Each structure stands twice: as C-alpha cells, then as structure tokens.
VMD Tcl script that draws the C-alpha trace (Angstrom):
set ca {
  {-64.57 -114.06 204.47}
  {-66.26 -110.75 204.11}
  {-63.55 -109.05 205.74}
  {-61.05 -110.34 203.40}
  {-62.97 -109.28 200.79}
  {-63.02 -105.86 202.28}
  {-59.51 -105.53 203.27}
  {-58.37 -106.44 199.15}
  {-60.78 -103.74 197.98}
  {-59.05 -100.89 200.23}
  {-55.63 -102.06 199.13}
  {-56.44 -102.49 195.77}
  {-57.83 -98.70 196.13}
  {-55.31 -97.38 197.88}
  {-52.67 -98.68 195.95}
  {-53.68 -98.00 192.33}
  {-54.69 -100.89 191.23}
  {-58.79 -101.00 191.55}
  {-58.46 -100.40 187.65}
  {-57.64 -103.33 187.11}
  {-60.97 -104.79 187.95}
  {-63.75 -101.49 187.50}
  {-63.82 -98.46 185.83}
  {-62.13 -94.92 187.62}
  {-65.40 -93.45 187.47}
  {-66.50 -96.28 190.45}
  {-63.41 -96.36 192.44}
  {-64.85 -93.89 195.35}
  {-68.27 -95.66 195.43}
  {-66.11 -99.01 196.21}
  {-64.11 -97.60 199.15}
  {-67.00 -95.84 200.56}
  {-69.11 -99.50 199.99}
  {-66.44 -101.49 201.71}
  {-66.14 -99.19 204.75}
  {-69.76 -99.15 205.08}
  {-69.08 -103.37 204.63}
  {-66.94 -103.48 207.10}
  {-68.28 -101.78 210.07}
  {-72.02 -103.44 208.78}
  {-69.34 -107.00 209.55}
  {-67.97 -106.07 212.43}
  {-71.72 -105.19 214.79}
  {-72.91 -108.77 213.11}
  {-70.12 -110.07 214.79}
  {-71.16 -108.67 218.37}
  {-74.79 -109.56 217.46}
  {-74.20 -112.76 216.24}
  {-76.33 -115.08 219.07}
  {-74.90 -118.20 220.95}
  {-75.26 -121.16 219.64}
  {-77.48 -123.69 220.83}
  {-75.60 -126.28 222.95}
  {-76.30 -130.09 221.50}
  {-76.80 -132.62 223.65}
  {-74.79 -135.04 221.22}
  {-71.29 -134.05 222.22}
  {-70.00 -136.82 219.95}
  {-72.36 -136.00 216.73}
  {-71.46 -131.30 217.79}
  {-67.52 -132.58 218.37}
  {-67.07 -134.05 214.83}
  {-69.69 -131.46 212.82}
  {-67.47 -128.84 214.46}
  {-64.03 -130.13 213.44}
  {-65.58 -130.96 209.34}
  {-66.73 -126.76 209.07}
  {-63.57 -126.21 210.86}
  {-61.16 -127.93 208.46}
  {-63.60 -126.67 205.59}
  {-63.51 -122.93 206.70}
  {-59.95 -123.03 207.04}
  {-59.54 -123.84 203.58}
  {-61.85 -121.57 202.54}
  {-60.64 -118.67 204.03}
  {-56.77 -119.34 203.98}
  {-57.55 -119.98 199.18}
  {-59.50 -116.38 199.98}
  {-56.32 -114.70 201.35}
  {-54.15 -116.25 199.03}
  {-56.38 -115.03 196.01}
  {-57.40 -111.99 196.80}
  {-54.17 -110.67 198.74}
  {-51.11 -112.35 198.36}
  {-51.40 -113.05 194.79}
  {-50.42 -110.10 192.35}
  {-53.39 -108.44 190.67}
  {-53.50 -109.69 186.93}
  {-54.31 -108.25 183.70}
  {-56.72 -109.86 180.97}
  {-54.85 -111.37 177.75}
  {-55.10 -113.46 174.87}
  {-56.83 -116.22 176.27}
  {-60.10 -113.83 177.64}
  {-59.66 -112.04 174.41}
  {-60.21 -115.74 172.41}
  {-63.44 -115.73 174.52}
  {-64.76 -112.88 172.97}
  {-65.46 -111.00 169.96}
  {-62.31 -108.88 168.73}
  {-63.19 -105.22 167.53}
  {-66.94 -106.68 168.09}
  {-67.52 -103.22 169.81}
  {-65.16 -100.82 167.87}
  {-67.57 -99.97 165.54}
  {-69.76 -98.80 168.37}
  {-69.26 -95.09 167.03}
  {-72.33 -92.44 166.72}
  {-71.85 -89.92 163.75}
  {-70.65 -87.26 165.88}
  {-68.10 -89.15 166.90}
  {-67.06 -90.64 163.60}
  {-66.24 -86.94 162.33}
  {-64.62 -86.24 165.42}
  {-61.99 -89.38 165.14}
  {-61.77 -88.52 161.20}
  {-61.23 -84.62 161.56}
  {-59.10 -84.65 165.04}
  {-55.32 -85.60 165.32}
  {-54.27 -89.01 164.14}
  {-51.26 -89.03 166.31}
  {-53.35 -89.23 169.58}
  {-55.68 -91.80 168.24}
  {-55.87 -94.68 171.18}
  {-56.34 -98.18 170.08}
  {-60.05 -97.77 170.20}
  {-60.04 -95.07 168.32}
  {-58.12 -96.50 165.25}
  {-59.70 -100.06 165.85}
  {-63.59 -98.35 165.58}
  {-62.06 -96.61 162.26}
  {-61.44 -99.68 160.92}
  {-63.98 -101.54 161.47}
  {-66.51 -98.77 159.99}
  {-64.75 -98.38 156.96}
  {-62.80 -95.83 156.70}
  {-62.04 -94.74 153.00}
  {-58.08 -95.57 151.71}
  {-57.61 -92.09 151.55}
  {-58.29 -91.03 154.83}
  {-54.74 -93.21 156.26}
  {-52.78 -91.84 153.14}
  {-49.96 -89.84 154.83}
  {-51.00 -90.68 158.54}
  {-49.04 -92.45 161.08}
  {-50.07 -94.55 164.27}
  {-48.59 -94.53 167.58}
  {-49.77 -97.21 169.72}
  {-48.90 -99.61 173.26}
  {-50.92 -102.44 173.60}
  {-50.46 -106.12 173.77}
  {-49.52 -108.61 171.42}
  {-52.15 -110.99 170.14}
  {-51.77 -113.05 166.90}
  {-54.27 -112.64 163.77}
  {-56.33 -115.88 163.26}
  {-56.16 -116.00 159.46}
  {-52.37 -115.04 159.55}
  {-50.48 -115.79 162.75}
  {-47.12 -115.78 160.86}
  {-47.20 -112.29 159.35}
  {-49.66 -109.87 161.14}
  {-50.42 -109.13 164.85}
  {-52.68 -107.54 166.83}
  {-51.79 -104.71 169.31}
  {-54.61 -104.94 171.62}
  {-56.36 -103.30 174.74}
  {-59.87 -103.97 176.26}
  {-61.97 -101.40 176.80}
  {-64.27 -101.48 180.26}
  {-67.32 -99.69 180.57}
  {-68.18 -101.00 184.14}
  {-65.95 -104.08 185.07}
  {-63.16 -106.23 183.58}
  {-66.31 -108.96 183.41}
  {-67.77 -106.87 180.77}
  {-64.66 -106.08 179.16}
  {-64.32 -106.13 175.57}
  {-61.00 -106.75 173.32}
  {-60.00 -104.16 170.53}
  {-56.86 -104.55 168.25}
  {-55.25 -102.53 165.47}
  {-53.22 -105.00 163.08}
  {-49.55 -105.08 161.78}
  {-47.87 -106.69 159.44}
  {-44.65 -108.03 160.99}
  {-43.78 -111.56 159.28}
  {-41.65 -113.54 161.54}
  {-42.90 -111.69 165.01}
  {-43.28 -114.05 166.59}
  {-39.51 -114.55 167.12}
  {-39.25 -110.75 168.46}
  {-42.03 -110.95 170.97}
  {-43.86 -113.70 172.72}
  {-47.51 -113.59 172.87}
  {-49.48 -111.20 175.76}
  {-45.92 -109.00 176.10}
  {-46.72 -105.26 175.60}
  {-44.96 -103.66 172.63}
  {-45.26 -99.79 171.43}
  {-45.55 -99.31 167.63}
  {-45.22 -96.58 165.59}
  {-45.98 -96.45 161.66}
  {-47.92 -95.70 158.37}
  {-50.86 -97.25 157.99}
  {-51.11 -98.96 153.93}
  {-53.32 -101.86 152.20}
  {-52.23 -105.40 154.17}
  {-49.89 -107.17 152.32}
  {-50.86 -110.38 153.93}
  {-52.95 -112.71 151.48}
  {-54.59 -114.41 154.17}
  {-55.62 -112.05 156.38}
  {-58.98 -110.60 156.12}
  {-57.30 -107.06 157.57}
  {-57.80 -104.53 154.77}
  {-55.68 -101.73 156.44}
  {-52.00 -102.64 158.82}
  {-49.94 -100.34 160.73}
  {-46.38 -100.94 158.72}
  {-43.98 -100.58 161.93}
  {-41.21 -98.00 161.26}
  {-40.76 -98.50 165.70}
  {-41.27 -101.72 167.42}
  {-39.80 -102.66 170.60}
  {-40.93 -104.13 173.98}
  {-42.30 -102.10 176.29}
  {-43.22 -102.21 179.96}
  {-47.03 -102.50 180.65}
  {-48.55 -99.57 181.78}
  {-49.44 -98.65 184.83}
  {-53.64 -98.81 183.17}
  {-54.06 -101.24 180.63}
  {-57.50 -101.07 179.99}
  {-59.06 -98.14 177.84}
  {-62.19 -96.82 178.66}
}
mol new
graphics top color blue
foreach p $ca { graphics top sphere $p radius 0.5 }
foreach p [lrange $ca 0 end-1] q [lrange $ca 1 end] { graphics top cylinder $p $q radius 0.2 }
display resetview
C-alpha cells in the first residue's frame, strides 16, 4: 500500500499532474519525501521478522486466507484509484459544500490598492472576485473589461440567467481549496454550456440586470465560448 502511494506521487510529479492535489511550492518536497519513503519501505521489507508458527494449522490457514483475500481487494482498489483512474479536478459538487467567494475578501489595503491601480485586463478570477466582494465602487468598473477562464457553476439565486466563471484557490492542497467566481449574466446559459464545463468569457462589467440575483455587478459577455480545461485549473 505504501509503495502504491509512493509510485502514484512520483508519477503525478513526473507527468506534471501533482498540481491537481497540492500547491506547486510543495512539489519538490513531496517528491523527495516519496523517494525517502520508498527506501524506508524497502528496508522494512528486508528487516521484517519471520512470523511465529501457529500450532493450530487449520486456524492459521483460515486466518491467512481471510487476510490474504482482504489484502488483495484493498490493494487492487488502491491501484485502480491511484494509478488507473485519471486525476480529476474539483467541481460544483465540492463548491456546494464550501462558501463561494468566502475567502475572496482576504485582501490587505495594500493589495486592494495594487489591484485598483493595476491593469484590469490581466486580472484573474480571484482578483475580480476579491474586488467585487470588497465593494469596489461602480465608477471603478466603468470602461473596464474582464477576460477570464473558469468552469461553469450556477448562481443559486437566479440559475436561469446568471452563472459564475469559477476557479478553486489552493493555499496548500485541495483539502483547503476555496472556490471563487465572477458572475456572468447570460439568460438561458444552460442550453449552451453544461454544468462544470470550462468557458472563456470576455466583456464589460455593469449593474446586474437580474432582479433575483444578489450579485450587484456582473460581466455582460461580448465573447463567451467553450474551452478546454487548462493544464493548471487552480489558482494560487
């Protein structure tokens, strides 16, 4: 079991998919520790003491068959889960269990000033979500356009007309990943884009035409198209 986990970690690192589970700053550490763990496991195999003989041969045989069968099932399941099935990203299912944009307001005054004075065309989903959460004035959005890529998830207040272009922000690993999203006003979007599909959107920001949604500012898309999931779907 340990070796399966070690092989999976190294394989994800070599194939560039470790970022689907942990922050890039921990890549080198994880690979080094996986190699160290492999050495420890192999040495532990070599130093394992022989089992004591059980005089009740029938009971011993039954015990070995039980644990042998259980071990095969567990190991087979681990191989399938870690080495056969392709890695997947977090989706709306996870988002529904967490607070969308709950961490988006975690901007210092300095960081907020840097964004409001920066090039809006280069803002990420995280940047726009943070500014919207902190209540940037309507005058800030005038004449600005957003160009974003993310997965589609509905606005629960008005799912027919508004959806979010969303991403997950990873601080350490996917366990602590927090969703952020920017609302897009597009009546009938469900007919064009499936839930959790990835889209690229470009457009201006304006007051939300929806009377049901609680979002005050939305993107009014000029360009909205399906795109492939990026190699790195998370933001940091």
